[in-house]
N, C-alpha and C positions, 0 to 999 in steps of 0.2 A: 552268188545271191540266190538263196533258195526260197521256197514258198513262204516260210515264216518271216523272212526279211521283207517279202512283198506285203504280207499282212501287217507287219510292223510299220512299213512305209505308208500304207493306207490309213492305219490308225493315227500316225503322226500327222498326215495331211488333213485328216478330219479334225483333229484337235487344233491344228494351226488355223484352218478356215473358220472353225467355230469361235476360237479365241479372238480372231480378227473381227468377226461379225459382232460378237458380244462387246468388245472394247469400243468399236466404232459407234454402235447404237447408244452405249452408255455415255460416251463422250458427247454425242449430240444432245442427249437429255441433260447432261450435267452443264454443258455450255449454255443451254437454254437461252435466256434473254441476252447473253453476251453475243450469240450469233445474230439475234435480232438487231442489236445495237450496231454490230459490224455491217450488216447488210443495209441498215438504215442510213449509213453514211455514203452509200453509193452515189456517184455523180457520173456525168458523161466523161469525166477526165480518165484518160487511159490508165495512168499510174495508180489512181485511187481504186479503180475497179480491179486492176491487176493485184494490188496488195490485199484487197478484200478477199478475192478468190484464193490467194495464197494463204492468208490467215485462217479463213474458214476451213480449208482443206487440211492445213497443219493441225487444226484443233480436232477435227472429226476423223482424220486419217483416212479419207476416201475421196478421191477426185470424182468417182462415179456418183457418190451421194451428193456432192456439191453441184455437179452438172445436172443431176435430176432435179434438185431444188431450183436451179436456174431455169430449167425448162418450165417448171411449175410457176415460177414468178412471171416469166414472160407470158405464159398462157393466161395468167390471172391479171395481167396488166400492171403488176407491181413494179416490174423492171422492163426497160426498153431493150430491144435487140442489141443496140450498140453497147449498152452497159453490160449485157450478158456476155458479149464477145470478150471483153476485157477480163471479166470474172473467170470465164472458162480458161483463158490463158494462164491466169494466176493459179487456178486449180491444178494445172499440169505441173507447175513447179512445186506447189505445196505437197503433192503426193510423194515427192522424193524423200520427205522426212521419214516415212515408214522404212524405206530401204536402209537408211542410216541406222535406225533402231535395230533392224534385223542384222546389220553388219557386226553388231556387238558379239554375235555368236562365234565369229571368226577370230576373236582375240586370243592370242597365244602368249605364254610367258610364265615364268615362275615367280615374278615379282608380285608381292602381296596386293599392290594397287591394281595391277592388271588382272589378277585373279578375281578381285572384288567386282571388276567391271564386266566380267563374263556373266551372261544371264543365268547360267546354272548356279551361280553364287548368290545373286541377289533376288531372283524371281521367287524362290521359296519363301523369302522374308515378305515379299510383296503379297504373295498368295496367303500367307498366315495373317497378315494385317487385314487383307480383304475379307477373309472368311470370318474373322472376329467381328469386323464392322457389320457384316451381313447378318450374323447370328444375334448380335446385340440389337435390341429394339432401337431404331433410329429413324430419322426423317428421310424423305425421298432423295435428298441431295447426298446424304451419306451412303445410302444404298447404291446410288449411281457411282459414287467414288469407289465403293467396294467392288462393284462389278467391273469397273475400269481396271482395277488392280488384278482381279481374277482373270479377266479377259487377256490382259497383257501377259500374265504368267502362263496362261494356257497356250497362247500362240507361240511364246518362246519355248515352252516345253515341247510343243508339237514340232517346232523348227529343229530342236535338238534331236528328237526321235527320228525325224526324216533324215537328218545328217548321219545318224548312226546306221539307219536302215540302208542307205545308199553307199555306205563306206566300202562295202565289198565290191562295188562296181568298178573301183579303180583298177581291179585286176582283170576285168572282163573285156576282152578284145571287141566283142560285138557292140558293147555300149560305146566304146571309143570310136568305132566306125560310124555309129549313128550320129554321134555328135560332130564328127567330121563333115557330115552332110550339111550341117548348119553353118559351116564356114562359107558356103554358097550364100551370098547376101539375100537373094530372093527367097530361098528356102528358109533361111533364118527369120526373115520378117514374117513369112507366112506361119511358121511355127509359133512365134510369139503372139501373133494376132489371133490364131485359132485357140491357143491355150487360154489367153485372157478373155476371149469372147465366151468360152465355155464356163469359166468360173466367175466372169463379170467383175473382175477386180485386178487392176494392174499391180497394186501393192502386193496382193497374194501371189500373182504369177512371178513377180520379181523375187519374192521370198522363196518360192519353189526353185527358181534358178540359182539363188544363193545357196540353197541347201544342196543342190546338185554340184555346185562348184566345190563343195568340201571334198569331193572325190579326187580333185585335181585333174579331171579329164575335160572340163569345160574350158576351152581356150577363149581368149579375148576376141579372136576373130569370129568365133561363133556367138559369143555373148552379146556383142554390140548389135548385130542385126536383130537378134531375138528381142533385145530391149526396145529397139525401134518399133518392132511389130507389136509389142505389148501396148504401146500407146494407141495404136489403131484399134486393137481388140477391145480396149476399155470403152470405146465409143458405142458399143452395142447396147449397153445399159441405157444411155441417153436416147438412142434411136428407138428402143422399145418403149421407153417412157413417153416419147413424143407422139405415139400412136393415139389418134383421137383428139389431139389438141388443135389449137388454131394455127394459122400459117406462121405467125412469128415464132411460136414455140417450136414448130418443126424446123424453122430456119435456124434456131439456136442449136438444135442437135446436129443439123447439117454443117454449121460453122465448126462445131466441135470435131466432127469427122474430117472435114476438109482441112482444118488447121493441122491435125495430126498426120493426114496423108501427105499434104504438101511439105510439111516439115520433115517427114521421114524420107520422102523422095529426094529433097534437096540435100539433106545430110548424108543419105546413103550414097548419092552420087559423089559427094565430096570425099566420103570414106573410100569408095572404090577408086576414085582418081588418085588419092594419096597413096593407096596400095600399089597402083600401077606405076606411078612416077617415082616414088621413093621406096627404099628397101626397109619396110617396117615389119619384116617377118619375125624378128625377135619379140616385137610387141604383140602382134596378132597370134603368134604361136605360143606365147606365155600362158600359163594357167591362170584362169580368173579366180579371184577370191571374193568373199562376201564384201570386203571393203572396196575392191576395184569395181565390182558391179554397182555398188552404191554411187561411186564416183562417176562411172559412165552414165548411169541413169540420171544423175543430177546435171551433168554436162549436156546431155542430149536435150533434156527439157528446157534448160536455161537457154541454150543456143536456138532452139525452135522458137521460143518466146522472143528472144532478141531479134530474130529475123522477121517475125510476122506481126509482133505488136505494133510497129509503125504502120503496117499495112492492114490494120483491122477494118478500116473502111472498105478496102477492096474485098475482104472476106464477106462483109455485109452485102456488098453488091453481088458477089457470087451467089450468096444464098437466095437473093431475090431472083437471080437468073434461073436457079435450079427449082425454086418454088415461087413462081410468078404470081402476081395478083390476077384475079379473074378478069377477063375482058369486059364482062358486063357486071355492073355493081347492082346487086339486089338490095333494095331498101327493106329494112326489117327493124324490129325493136332491138335495142341494145341487149346483148347477151351477157348475163351476169354469171360469172364462173368462180367457183372456189375449188381449187385444184386438190383432189384427194391425195395426189402424190406427196404433198407436203405434210400429210399427217404423220409421216415417219419422223418428222421433227416438229413436235407439238408447238413449241414456242413460235416457230415460223408460221405454222398454220393459224395460230391465234392472231398473229400480226395481220394475216390476210383478213381475218374476221373483224379485227379492230378497224381496218381501213374501210371495209364494206359497211360496218356499223356507222362509221362517221358519215359515209355517203348517204346511208339511210336516214340519219339524223338530219342532214341537210335537206333531203327530200321532204321529210315529215314537217320540219319547221317551215320550209318554203310554202307547203300547202296550207299550213295554219296562218302564216302571215298574209297570204293571198286571200284567204277566206275572211280574215279580220278586215282587210282592205275593202272587201265587197260591201261591208257595212256603210262605207262612205259613198261608194258608187258601184252599182252592179254592172258587171261586164261579162257577157256570156262566153267570150273567148277565154277569159281567166277562169271561169267556172269549169270549162273543159279541162284546163291544165290542173286544177285542183283535184278533179276526179282521176285524172291520169296519174297524178302523184300518189294518190291513195292506193290505186291498183299496184303501182310500183313498190310502195312500202309493204303491201301484202306479200308481194313476190320476194322482196328482201327478207321478210320475216320467215317465210317458208324455207328459203335456201339456207339462211344463217342458222335457223333452228335445227334443221336436219343435219347440217354439217357439224354443229357444235355437239349435238347428241352423239353422233358417230365418233367425233373426236374424243369424247369422254370415255370411250371404250379402249383408248390407246395407251392406258397406263400413265396418266398425267401426274406430274409432281404436284405438291400441295399448292404452290404459287399459280401454276397454270390451271389447276382445277378451279381455284377461286376466281381466276380471271374469266374462265369459261362460264361459270355461274353468273358472274356480273353481266357478261354480254347477253346471256339468255334472258336475264331480267330486263336489260336495256331494250332489247328489240321488241319485247312485249309492250313496254310503255311507249316506245316510238311509234309502233303500229297503231296503238289506240289514239295517239295524238292526231295522226292522219285521219282516223275515223271521225274524230270530233270536228276536224276541219271540214269534212263533208257535211256533218250534221249542222254546223254553223252556216255553211253555204245554203243548205236546204231551208234554214230559217230565213235567210236573206231572200231567197227565191220566192218564198211564200209572201214575204212583205211586198216584193216587186210585183208578183202576179195579182195580188189582191188590192194593190194600191194602198197598203197600210203604212202609217208613219208613227214614229215615237214622238212624244212631246219634247220640247226644247230642254226641259229639266232632265228628262230621261236620257237624252243624248249627252248632256254634260256629265251626268253621273256615269254613263257607260264609258265615256272617254277616260275617266279616272280609273275605272276598273281595267280597261284595255291597257293603259299605261303601266299599271302594276303587273298585269299578266305578261306584257312584253318584257319587262325587266326580269320577271321570274324565268321566262324562256331563255333570255340571254345568259343568266347566271347558271342555269342547269346545263346548257350547251357548253359553256366555258368550263364548268366543273368536269364534264365528261371528257371533252376533247383535249383539255390541258391538264387533266387530273388536278384541278385547282380546288384544294380543300377549302380555302377561304371563301371562294365563290359558292361552293356547295353548302357551307354553313349558313349562308344568308338566305337560302331558298326556303327552308321550312318556316322561318318567321314571316317572310314575305307571302308565302302561301296562306298563312293564317290571316294576314291582312286582306288577301283576295277573298277568303271565306267571309270575313266580316263585311267587306264591301258588298259581296253577293247577297248577304242577309239583309243589309240595309236597303239595297236596291229593290229587293222583293217587297220589303215593308213599305217603301215609298210608292211602289207601283200599286199596292193595295189601297193606299190612301188616295192615289189619283183615280182609281176605279170608283171608289166611294164618292168622290167629288165630281164624277162624270167627265174627267179630263182625258180619259183614255178608253179606247174601245176594248171589249172583251176579247175579240179576235187578236188584236195587237198584244193583249196581255198574255195569251197562250204562247205566242211567238217569243215574247220577252222572257217568259219562264223557261222555255226550252233553251234559249240562248244563254241565260245565266247558268243553267245546269251544265251545259257543255263547256262553258268557260271555266267553271269551277273544277270540272273533271280534268281539264288540261293542266290546271295548276297542281292537281293531285299527282298526275303522272310526272310532272317536273320535279315534284318533291320526292317521288320514288327514285328518280334518276340520281338526284343529288344525294339522297340517303344511301343509295347503293355505292356511290363513289366514296363516301365517308366510311361506311362499314367495311368496304374492301381495303381501305388504307389501314384499318385496324385488324385486318386478317379475319374478319367474320362477316356474316351476311344475315342480318336480322333487321328488316326495315321497320317492323313494329317497335322493336326495342329502341331503335334510333329515334323514331318520332316521339316516343314517350320520354326518352332521356333528354332530348333537347328542350323539352317544355318544362321539365322538372328540375329546378335548381340550377339552371345554366345561366350564369351572369351574361355571357356573350349573347345568348339567345334573347334575353330580356332587353339588353341594350340595342340590339339590332331591331327587335320588334318595336321599341319606342321610336327609333329613328324613322322606320317606315310608317309608323302611325302618324307622326308629324307630317310626313311627306304626302300621304294619301288620304288618311281618314278625316283630316280637318276639312277637306273639300266636300265630304259627303257626311254631314252630321245627321244624327238621329232626330 
């Protein structure tokens, strides 16, 4: 093996690692909402969590990426530590899919079917399809599909180059002697762990081992300990990812490490015991192939999981021992976190944002409900809660807004880009609703401090307006949280009813002023109150309009508001129904 073979090997390794990275990232983007759906089905059940981890890793071809996502979920509170443990175990089995794909390079035979199964036969076709798809103008999903094909072709081409580059090593005595060192189980495990820790991918390190096996110099006795060590080395990515996270996220990375170390120790002891008791020299001394390495890799990960999945609760307890709770609990405000690690998978990052936006909606609506309740009876303790909720909503808007803007730079596909735009619109309206809740509270406080009261007629009319507004709020929240288009379609006509009621209540107030039934000071408060109630309805209409426009893959709230009022039979019918329900109680 000369200098040019070394350069050839380096080039093949670079192509292999680049292809694997390109294919993995493209698979993540292409899977998109499919990943979100899989992860959304997580439960505390061991088998469901295990199958989810297996499925996600098989889709994105990287247990490291899955584990990093899991650390992010635990850090953000989306997933519990117990759920994370089951997913991590599933990820270890899911990563074996890659080694089976790479084992195709070892297919030999003159049969036409076998020849077609060799990557050198079909990857050029995949590459051609991929480049045509990439060059022709297409949507983001097709571009992702194209880069998946190109990434797969590149890694297989790199694998083939590595195999050719190391072919000469089969005659090198020094290389054979180095590999004999790894028949020592401890050295083999250390070699596998170090190599995988450096390149941060067990799939890639298994591929390198499979490429070396083409020389015929890698024995099964050396390959098995190296494979065991590779599972330990892959934990480095999750450990690095957990730096700066909360305790549970760090525990998830510790569970990943302890699971692989314990599994390796147990199976390595069994392997050494079998070697000592039985004569298996024919097996351990036989040359490893791409196929036998894939089989060994799968057996090892499946056996580890079978041994430790029933003991997942013990691994959880171990993580609490290694990362204990602080002895003193410091009281502080709840920390809101959106984990930037998940931006590598935009659909998952958006799911984080949806969950936090739903929480923000609950906070904003709660503050508004409380402030409307203050109109019945003022309570200073509730007033404090309303102001705290408004501060909390401001915080949510800052965090979500910054995160979504940064996420927008990550090359979102068209669907995710529209979803991000929708959430940015939503948080603005939700924050303004909490502001109006405080404004309404201030009007109530002014009435309370000055001893002002509304007339009985004004109170009855206000109750009608509040009933219509509460229904508007209910419909807009249902529209967003459930993506309920029918509920969203009812908001705009109901908002128009609120506007009419508001106009009538202003007119009736002027009449009462002229007749001396109402004080001027109470009139100012009345006017401010109606203004804020009307603006709340406007923001509810914006939220509903956003849901409707998003369902039609566009975002133009002004077009929506105009369209629903012009020639829409459904709008007219809904408007008439709400007119009978609310307007007849407050006649001009």
